[in-house]
TORKEKE-523494 format. One record per residue (C-alpha): residue number from 1; x, y, z. Coordinates in steps of 0.05 Angstrom, whole numbers. Each point is the difference from the previous one (the first is absolute). Example, Ala and Ser with C-alpha at 12.3 -4.5 7.8 and 13.67 -1.06 7.14 Angstrom:
2
+-----+--------+--------+--------+
!   i !     c1 !     c2 !     c3 !
+-----+--------+--------+--------+
!   1 !    246 !    -90 !    156 !
!   2 !     27 !     69 !    -13 !
+-----+--------+--------+--------+
This chain:
459
+-----+--------+--------+--------+
!   i !     c1 !     c2 !     c3 !
+-----+--------+--------+--------+
!   1 !    -46 !   -703 !   -173 !
!   2 !     29 !    -58 !     51 !
!   3 !     71 !     -5 !     17 !
!   4 !     55 !     -2 !     42 !
!   5 !     -3 !     80 !     15 !
!   6 !    -69 !    -23 !     28 !
!   7 !      1 !     19 !     68 !
!   8 !    -69 !     25 !     16 !
!   9 !    -40 !    -20 !    -61 !
!  10 !    -21 !    -78 !     19 !
!  11 !      1 !    -62 !    -50 !
!  12 !    -80 !     -3 !     19 !
!  13 !    -49 !     43 !     42 !
!  14 !     25 !    -17 !     72 !
!  15 !    -84 !    -19 !     31 !
!  16 !     15 !    -24 !     70 !
!  17 !     48 !     24 !     59 !
!  18 !     24 !    -78 !     -4 !
!  19 !     22 !      4 !    -68 !
!  20 !     40 !     71 !     19 !
!  21 !     28 !    -39 !     60 !
!  22 !     17 !    -59 !    -52 !
!  23 !     34 !     44 !    -41 !
!  24 !     53 !     25 !     57 !
!  25 !    -52 !     55 !     17 !
!  26 !     -3 !     25 !     76 !
!  27 !     82 !     -2 !      4 !
!  28 !      2 !     77 !     -9 !
!  29 !    -40 !     16 !     61 !
!  30 !     24 !    -57 !     36 !
!  31 !     63 !     32 !      1 !
!  32 !    -21 !     72 !      4 !
!  33 !    -39 !    -18 !     70 !
!  34 !     78 !    -23 !     24 !
!  35 !     26 !     65 !    -10 !
!  36 !     -7 !     71 !     31 !
!  37 !    -28 !     59 !    -40 !
!  38 !     69 !     26 !    -14 !
!  39 !     19 !    -64 !    -36 !
!  40 !    -54 !     -9 !    -45 !
!  41 !     11 !     65 !    -37 !
!  42 !     76 !    -11 !      6 !
!  43 !    -16 !    -61 !    -50 !
!  44 !    -45 !     43 !    -39 !
!  45 !     44 !     52 !     -5 !
!  46 !     66 !    -48 !    -21 !
!  47 !    -51 !    -27 !    -53 !
!  48 !     -8 !     75 !    -29 !
!  49 !    -78 !    -11 !     -5 !
!  50 !    -30 !     61 !    -35 !
!  51 !    -68 !     12 !     -6 !
!  52 !    -33 !    -28 !    -60 !
!  53 !    -68 !     44 !     -5 !
!  54 !     29 !     53 !    -46 !
!  55 !     55 !     46 !     41 !
!  56 !     50 !    -59 !     21 !
!  57 !     18 !     33 !     67 !
!  58 !     46 !    -48 !     52 !
!  59 !    -53 !    -32 !     36 !
!  60 !     46 !     -9 !     57 !
!  61 !     13 !     72 !     -1 !
!  62 !    -86 !      6 !     -1 !
!  63 !     -2 !    -41 !     60 !
!  64 !     43 !     30 !     45 !
!  65 !    -20 !     77 !    -17 !
!  66 !    -64 !    -14 !     14 !
!  67 !     15 !    -41 !     67 !
!  68 !     43 !     62 !     25 !
!  69 !    -56 !     51 !    -18 !
!  70 !    -49 !    -49 !     43 !
!  71 !     49 !     -1 !     54 !
!  72 !     17 !     73 !      7 !
!  73 !    -72 !     28 !    -23 !
!  74 !    -46 !    -45 !     34 !
!  75 !    -64 !    -36 !    -28 !
!  76 !     -8 !    -69 !    -31 !
!  77 !     32 !    -33 !    -52 !
!  78 !    -30 !    -28 !    -53 !
!  79 !     15 !    -42 !    -58 !
!  80 !    -37 !      8 !    -72 !
!  81 !     10 !    -52 !    -54 !
!  82 !    -19 !     33 !    -66 !
!  83 !    -27 !    -42 !    -53 !
!  84 !    -47 !     42 !    -41 !
!  85 !     35 !     -7 !    -70 !
!  86 !    -35 !     55 !    -32 !
!  87 !     67 !     21 !    -48 !
!  88 !    -13 !    -17 !    -67 !
!  89 !     37 !    -60 !    -28 !
!  90 !      9 !    -26 !     68 !
!  91 !    -25 !    -73 !     20 !
!  92 !     49 !    -29 !     60 !
!  93 !    -30 !     16 !     67 !
!  94 !    -69 !    -37 !    -19 !
!  95 !     38 !    -64 !    -25 !
!  96 !     35 !      5 !     68 !
!  97 !    -53 !      1 !     36 !
!  98 !    -39 !    -56 !    -37 !
!  99 !     56 !    -47 !     -7 !
! 100 !     49 !     15 !     55 !
! 101 !    -46 !     22 !     53 !
! 102 !     38 !    -30 !     56 !
! 103 !     70 !     22 !    -22 !
! 104 !    -33 !     69 !      3 !
! 105 !    -33 !    -10 !     67 !
! 106 !     66 !    -27 !     36 !
! 107 !     36 !     63 !    -26 !
! 108 !    -54 !     42 !     30 !
! 109 !     12 !    -37 !     69 !
! 110 !     66 !      8 !     -5 !
! 111 !     -2 !     76 !    -15 !
! 112 !    -44 !      5 !     62 !
! 113 !     43 !    -48 !     49 !
! 114 !     55 !     56 !    -24 !
! 115 !    -26 !     63 !      7 !
! 116 !    -43 !    -11 !     57 !
! 117 !    -58 !     24 !    -43 !
! 118 !    -73 !      4 !     40 !
! 119 !    -40 !    -19 !    -59 !
! 120 !      8 !    -16 !    -76 !
! 121 !    -48 !     13 !    -58 !
! 122 !      3 !    -31 !    -67 !
! 123 !    -28 !     48 !    -49 !
! 124 !    -25 !    -21 !    -68 !
! 125 !    -60 !     10 !    -46 !
! 126 !    -74 !    -28 !     14 !
! 127 !     -1 !    -22 !    -79 !
! 128 !     65 !    -46 !     10 !
! 129 !    -55 !    -49 !     20 !
! 130 !     43 !    -66 !     -8 !
! 131 !     59 !     24 !     31 !
! 132 !    -34 !     24 !     60 !
! 133 !    -43 !    -62 !     15 !
! 134 !     73 !    -38 !     -5 !
! 135 !     34 !     48 !     44 !
! 136 !    -63 !     -1 !     48 !
! 137 !      2 !    -75 !      8 !
! 138 !     78 !     -3 !     10 !
! 139 !     -7 !     51 !     52 !
! 140 !    -45 !    -40 !     42 !
! 141 !     39 !    -64 !     -5 !
! 142 !     65 !     38 !     20 !
! 143 !    -45 !     27 !     57 !
! 144 !    -25 !    -73 !     19 !
! 145 !     77 !    -22 !      0 !
! 146 !     18 !     52 !     50 !
! 147 !     48 !     37 !    -45 !
! 148 !     21 !     68 !     43 !
! 149 !    -21 !     61 !    -24 !
! 150 !    -60 !    -35 !    -40 !
! 151 !    -51 !     24 !     46 !
! 152 !     27 !     76 !     -7 !
! 153 !    -11 !      0 !    -79 !
! 154 !    -66 !     26 !    -36 !
! 155 !    -17 !      2 !    -73 !
! 156 !    -34 !     61 !    -21 !
! 157 !    -32 !      6 !    -72 !
! 158 !     -4 !     64 !    -29 !
! 159 !    -21 !     26 !    -67 !
! 160 !     22 !     -5 !    -81 !
! 161 !     38 !     60 !      5 !
! 162 !     69 !     21 !    -17 !
! 163 !     10 !     37 !     59 !
! 164 !    -13 !    -52 !     45 !
! 165 !     70 !    -19 !    -15 !
! 166 !     36 !     63 !     21 !
! 167 !     17 !    -21 !     74 !
! 168 !    -27 !     63 !     32 !
! 169 !    -68 !    -11 !    -47 !
! 170 !      0 !    -73 !     32 !
! 171 !      5 !     24 !     71 !
! 172 !    -61 !     42 !    -17 !
! 173 !    -34 !    -64 !    -20 !
! 174 !     19 !    -45 !     67 !
! 175 !    -32 !     61 !     30 !
! 176 !    -70 !     -4 !    -30 !
! 177 !     12 !     62 !    -48 !
! 178 !      7 !     11 !    -80 !
! 179 !     69 !    -13 !    -25 !
! 180 !     25 !     75 !      9 !
! 181 !     76 !      8 !      6 !
! 182 !     23 !     38 !     56 !
! 183 !     65 !     49 !      3 !
! 184 !     26 !    -35 !     59 !
! 185 !     42 !    -65 !    -13 !
! 186 !    -22 !    -65 !     43 !
! 187 !     73 !      1 !     33 !
! 188 !    -20 !     69 !     25 !
! 189 !    -81 !    -12 !     15 !
! 190 !    -24 !    -66 !     -8 !
! 191 !    -71 !    -39 !     14 !
! 192 !    -54 !     39 !     55 !
! 193 !     53 !     49 !     17 !
! 194 !    -16 !     63 !     37 !
! 195 !     35 !     72 !      9 !
! 196 !     39 !    -29 !     59 !
! 197 !      1 !    -78 !    -16 !
! 198 !     32 !     -7 !    -74 !
! 199 !     -1 !    -89 !     -8 !
! 200 !     50 !     -7 !    -40 !
! 201 !    -11 !    -45 !    -54 !
! 202 !     33 !    -47 !    -49 !
! 203 !    -20 !    -13 !    -71 !
! 204 !     27 !    -54 !    -32 !
! 205 !    -20 !    -37 !    -66 !
! 206 !    -27 !    -71 !     -7 !
! 207 !     58 !    -24 !    -42 !
! 208 !     56 !     41 !     50 !
! 209 !    -29 !    -48 !     58 !
! 210 !     -4 !    -67 !    -35 !
! 211 !     74 !     12 !     -3 !
! 212 !      7 !     13 !     66 !
! 213 !    -18 !    -65 !     16 !
! 214 !     48 !    -38 !    -43 !
! 215 !     55 !     42 !     18 !
! 216 !    -15 !    -20 !     79 !
! 217 !      2 !    -72 !    -31 !
! 218 !     54 !     -5 !    -39 !
! 219 !     46 !     60 !     22 !
! 220 !     31 !     68 !    -25 !
! 221 !     52 !    -35 !    -42 !
! 222 !    -48 !    -48 !    -35 !
! 223 !    -45 !     55 !    -18 !
! 224 !     62 !     43 !    -23 !
! 225 !     12 !    -65 !    -58 !
! 226 !    -41 !     31 !    -42 !
! 227 !     -4 !     78 !    -24 !
! 228 !     61 !     47 !     10 !
! 229 !     34 !     39 !     54 !
! 230 !    -54 !     57 !      3 !
! 231 !    -57 !    -39 !    -23 !
! 232 !      1 !    -66 !     29 !
! 233 !    -48 !    -58 !     -9 !
! 234 !    -56 !    -13 !    -48 !
! 235 !    -58 !     37 !    -20 !
! 236 !    -70 !    -19 !    -31 !
! 237 !    -11 !     41 !    -68 !
! 238 !    -60 !      1 !    -50 !
! 239 !      4 !     10 !    -72 !
! 240 !    -63 !     20 !    -33 !
! 241 !     -8 !     32 !    -67 !
! 242 !     14 !     -9 !    -73 !
! 243 !     44 !    -64 !     21 !
! 244 !     -7 !    -72 !    -23 !
! 245 !      8 !    -26 !     69 !
! 246 !    -41 !     50 !     58 !
! 247 !     10 !    -29 !     66 !
! 248 !     36 !      1 !     70 !
! 249 !     72 !    -17 !      6 !
! 250 !     44 !     -1 !     61 !
! 251 !     75 !     23 !    -12 !
! 252 !     70 !     16 !     35 !
! 253 !     -5 !     70 !      8 !
! 254 !     61 !     29 !    -43 !
! 255 !    -30 !    -42 !    -69 !
! 256 !      1 !     45 !    -60 !
! 257 !    -63 !     23 !    -26 !
! 258 !      4 !    -30 !    -67 !
! 259 !     -1 !    -66 !     33 !
! 260 !    -70 !     15 !     34 !
! 261 !    -35 !     35 !    -58 !
! 262 !     40 !    -31 !    -63 !
! 263 !     24 !    -67 !     23 !
! 264 !    -56 !    -23 !     43 !
! 265 !    -58 !     40 !    -14 !
! 266 !      5 !     -3 !    -77 !
! 267 !      1 !     75 !    -23 !
! 268 !     33 !      7 !    -58 !
! 269 !    -26 !     73 !    -32 !
! 270 !     11 !     43 !     61 !
! 271 !    -28 !     71 !     -4 !
! 272 !     -5 !     20 !     75 !
! 273 !     -4 !    -25 !     65 !
! 274 !    -29 !     27 !     67 !
! 275 !     13 !    -32 !     69 !
! 276 !    -65 !     18 !     23 !
! 277 !    -15 !     79 !    -10 !
! 278 !     37 !     33 !     47 !
! 279 !     65 !      1 !    -36 !
! 280 !     30 !     15 !    -62 !
! 281 !     -9 !    -29 !    -65 !
! 282 !     60 !    -51 !    -26 !
! 283 !     13 !    -14 !    -67 !
! 284 !     38 !    -55 !    -37 !
! 285 !     69 !     27 !     15 !
! 286 !    -14 !    -12 !     68 !
! 287 !     -6 !    -76 !      1 !
! 288 !     73 !    -22 !     29 !
! 289 !    -22 !     40 !     67 !
! 290 !     10 !    -47 !     52 !
! 291 !    -70 !    -14 !     43 !
! 292 !     25 !     38 !     64 !
! 293 !    -21 !     55 !     38 !
! 294 !     68 !     40 !      0 !
! 295 !     13 !    -11 !    -77 !
! 296 !    -78 !     23 !    -21 !
! 297 !     -5 !     55 !     47 !
! 298 !     73 !     19 !    -38 !
! 299 !    -35 !      6 !    -65 !
! 300 !    -52 !     45 !     29 !
! 301 !    -50 !    -62 !     -2 !
! 302 !    -25 !    -46 !     63 !
! 303 !    -22 !    -75 !      6 !
! 304 !    -67 !     23 !     27 !
! 305 !    -30 !    -69 !     30 !
! 306 !     30 !    -36 !    -52 !
! 307 !    -54 !      8 !    -59 !
! 308 !     26 !     21 !    -71 !
! 309 !    -50 !     17 !    -57 !
! 310 !     29 !    -11 !    -72 !
! 311 !    -36 !     39 !    -61 !
! 312 !     34 !    -19 !    -70 !
! 313 !     -1 !     47 !    -64 !
! 314 !    -73 !    -20 !    -11 !
! 315 !    -19 !     51 !     56 !
! 316 !    -10 !     77 !     -4 !
! 317 !     40 !     25 !     52 !
! 318 !    -54 !     55 !      8 !
! 319 !    -50 !    -56 !     17 !
! 320 !     50 !    -31 !     42 !
! 321 !     12 !     66 !     45 !
! 322 !    -81 !     13 !     -4 !
! 323 !    -10 !    -64 !     25 !
! 324 !     49 !      5 !     61 !
! 325 !    -16 !     71 !     18 !
! 326 !    -73 !     -5 !     -2 !
! 327 !     14 !    -50 !     53 !
! 328 !     35 !     44 !     43 !
! 329 !    -59 !     56 !    -11 !
! 330 !    -50 !    -44 !     28 !
! 331 !     35 !    -35 !     57 !
! 332 !     25 !     63 !     25 !
! 333 !    -36 !     10 !     63 !
! 334 !     -7 !     86 !    -14 !
! 335 !     29 !     18 !     69 !
! 336 !     51 !     37 !    -42 !
! 337 !    -27 !     48 !    -55 !
! 338 !     54 !      0 !    -45 !
! 339 !      0 !    -76 !      4 !
! 340 !    -66 !     -9 !    -19 !
! 341 !    -13 !     56 !    -45 !
! 342 !     64 !     -7 !    -27 !
! 343 !     -1 !    -71 !    -25 !
! 344 !    -77 !     -2 !    -21 !
! 345 !     26 !     66 !    -46 !
! 346 !     61 !    -40 !    -29 !
! 347 !    -45 !    -58 !    -18 !
! 348 !    -48 !     51 !    -33 !
! 349 !     61 !     23 !    -44 !
! 350 !     17 !    -72 !    -15 !
! 351 !    -79 !     -9 !    -20 !
! 352 !      5 !     54 !    -49 !
! 353 !     66 !    -28 !    -30 !
! 354 !    -41 !    -72 !     -4 !
! 355 !    -54 !     36 !    -34 !
! 356 !     40 !     38 !    -48 !
! 357 !    -12 !     60 !     13 !
! 358 !     63 !     29 !     42 !
! 359 !     44 !     50 !    -25 !
! 360 !     80 !      8 !     19 !
! 361 !    -24 !     55 !     56 !
! 362 !    -36 !    -55 !     30 !
! 363 !     63 !    -54 !      9 !
! 364 !     29 !     62 !     39 !
! 365 !    -56 !     14 !     38 !
! 366 !      7 !    -74 !     14 !
! 367 !     70 !      3 !     23 !
! 368 !     -5 !     66 !     43 !
! 369 !    -57 !    -31 !     36 !
! 370 !     44 !    -60 !     17 !
! 371 !     57 !     50 !     39 !
! 372 !    -67 !     30 !     45 !
! 373 !    -34 !    -70 !     20 !
! 374 !     39 !    -16 !     64 !
! 375 !    -15 !     74 !     36 !
! 376 !    -13 !    -18 !     67 !
! 377 !      1 !    -78 !    -10 !
! 378 !    -20 !    -47 !     60 !
! 379 !     20 !    -63 !    -41 !
! 380 !     44 !    -24 !    -56 !
! 381 !    -56 !     -5 !    -49 !
! 382 !     14 !     73 !    -34 !
! 383 !     64 !    -16 !      6 !
! 384 !     -7 !    -59 !    -38 !
! 385 !    -44 !     33 !    -56 !
! 386 !     59 !     51 !     -2 !
! 387 !     51 !    -46 !    -18 !
! 388 !    -45 !    -35 !    -47 !
! 389 !    -20 !     48 !    -38 !
! 390 !     67 !     36 !    -10 !
! 391 !     41 !    -62 !    -19 !
! 392 !    -52 !    -34 !    -50 !
! 393 !     -8 !     69 !    -31 !
! 394 !     76 !     17 !      0 !
! 395 !     11 !    -75 !    -27 !
! 396 !    -50 !      3 !    -53 !
! 397 !     -5 !     75 !    -14 !
! 398 !      4 !    -16 !    -81 !
! 399 !    -61 !    -41 !      9 !
! 400 !    -37 !     42 !     39 !
! 401 !     15 !     58 !    -51 !
! 402 !    -24 !    -41 !    -65 !
! 403 !    -64 !    -28 !     40 !
! 404 !    -25 !     77 !      3 !
! 405 !     21 !     20 !    -67 !
! 406 !    -36 !    -61 !    -39 !
! 407 !    -55 !     18 !     45 !
! 408 !    -37 !    -71 !     -4 !
! 409 !    -29 !    -35 !     61 !
! 410 !     50 !    -49 !     26 !
! 411 !    -26 !    -73 !      9 !
! 412 !    -27 !      6 !     74 !
! 413 !     17 !    -71 !     19 !
! 414 !     41 !     -2 !     64 !
! 415 !    -31 !    -33 !     60 !
! 416 !     26 !     34 !     68 !
! 417 !     44 !    -64 !     10 !
! 418 !    -24 !    -10 !     71 !
! 419 !     -3 !    -75 !     11 !
! 420 !    -59 !    -33 !     26 !
! 421 !     25 !    -81 !    -12 !
! 422 !     55 !    -31 !    -32 !
! 423 !     -9 !    -73 !    -12 !
! 424 !     66 !    -35 !      4 !
! 425 !    -17 !    -53 !    -43 !
! 426 !    -13 !     27 !    -59 !
! 427 !     24 !     74 !     18 !
! 428 !    -64 !     31 !    -27 !
! 429 !     -1 !     67 !     35 !
! 430 !    -65 !     34 !     25 !
! 431 !     -1 !     79 !     11 !
! 432 !    -44 !     29 !     43 !
! 433 !    -67 !     -6 !    -40 !
! 434 !    -42 !     61 !     19 !
! 435 !     61 !     57 !      9 !
! 436 !    -23 !     34 !    -59 !
! 437 !    -58 !     11 !     37 !
! 438 !     23 !     33 !     61 !
! 439 !      1 !     75 !     10 !
! 440 !     33 !     59 !     32 !
! 441 !    -40 !    -10 !     69 !
! 442 !     12 !    -77 !      0 !
! 443 !    -67 !    -14 !    -25 !
! 444 !    -21 !    -44 !    -58 !
! 445 !    -34 !     25 !    -60 !
! 446 !    -56 !    -46 !    -27 !
! 447 !     32 !      2 !    -76 !
! 448 !     66 !     13 !    -23 !
! 449 !      4 !     78 !    -21 !
! 450 !     37 !    -11 !    -64 !
! 451 !    -64 !    -48 !    -28 !
! 452 !    -46 !     59 !     10 !
! 453 !     40 !     49 !    -30 !
! 454 !     11 !    -43 !    -68 !
! 455 !    -81 !    -17 !     11 !
! 456 !    -10 !     79 !     -9 !
! 457 !     54 !      3 !    -57 !
! 458 !    -47 !    -58 !    -33 !
! 459 !    -66 !     34 !      2 !
+-----+--------+--------+--------+
């Protein structure tokens, strides 16, 4: 969708640095180079920019906090741009990297200049072939053009893993390791840290840094012309699932959820809405909530990274929850036993309900397990699964009970909504074609276990 609210999404992909400059690009970096660090960060602060990766943390506070830590504790300050994008239902950072790479890189260069970062890394998945090719080509162009800071930017490709997008998991991959989350946060202990040198690191989402370029070019007042007082600006949203018009949409923050899902995406039979897999379920009674960080938090939900998955009344809520919990069970790294084993156990309970073999006691066991899954957690994954299970069971308790009482298999027709591609011309959404084969050790099976079960039944 393209309209007057579009600030980041281009009318057509920007294919060269000359195209970017002809459209007014480069003005943000030019202005930043005339200012000192405090003045740049003050402008970001006045704009009220908040992180677009999930938490909605104020960008200026993050930058200043890490800079203060680096000044007091010592070591190199590093910037990381997170473009791993592994949250189900989300598809925006890849679009920016492929269609608007120069604006993103301009934002990175401004951030490097403002924070004094020694190095900047862009972390994204190796499987994102098109976006990676465009990003690397654009990076070479801005280096050749002599953009200050461009020579300090490195693209790091990581695995097709959910936890690669977790900020400490991304640091591990940049250091050449598996995406295994750390307990200590990046602002306390960053890249290549030692016991005496913490090297605090700033981690920002790709969309956040792309906004930085526009703010420096047009000013904080311009940025605040869209959005609300507490959630200024625009945000890119993805809508997939049981809707007529799935796709990528840029809207002013504060826009009602109903406008996005019903008026634009064409969802006319809404049963359940998930903004990723790390928050509570939303039901149609919540459609009038404004799309703002605080407003969504106040109803116990979250903005996530702007991705919404919609399910209609034809879906079994048991199948929906089973697909989402299986995703979290598979993607859990296993460093916390309560998380890995707890999520796997919850999926096993749900699979029993799907087969028509569960009792009411199994539902009680499922709910109990959700309470303990966060014990000793290193990252937010088990917190998300706890919210997911508890809220879904509470909202649809009658359906869970009725499904168990019927004792019949559910349709089991809900794929994990991990977006592989969205064709903007046709609206066709492709989910990860092999995800149903992924196992809890992150390897892939040769055949679908469900097919093997069916074959055994037929034999």
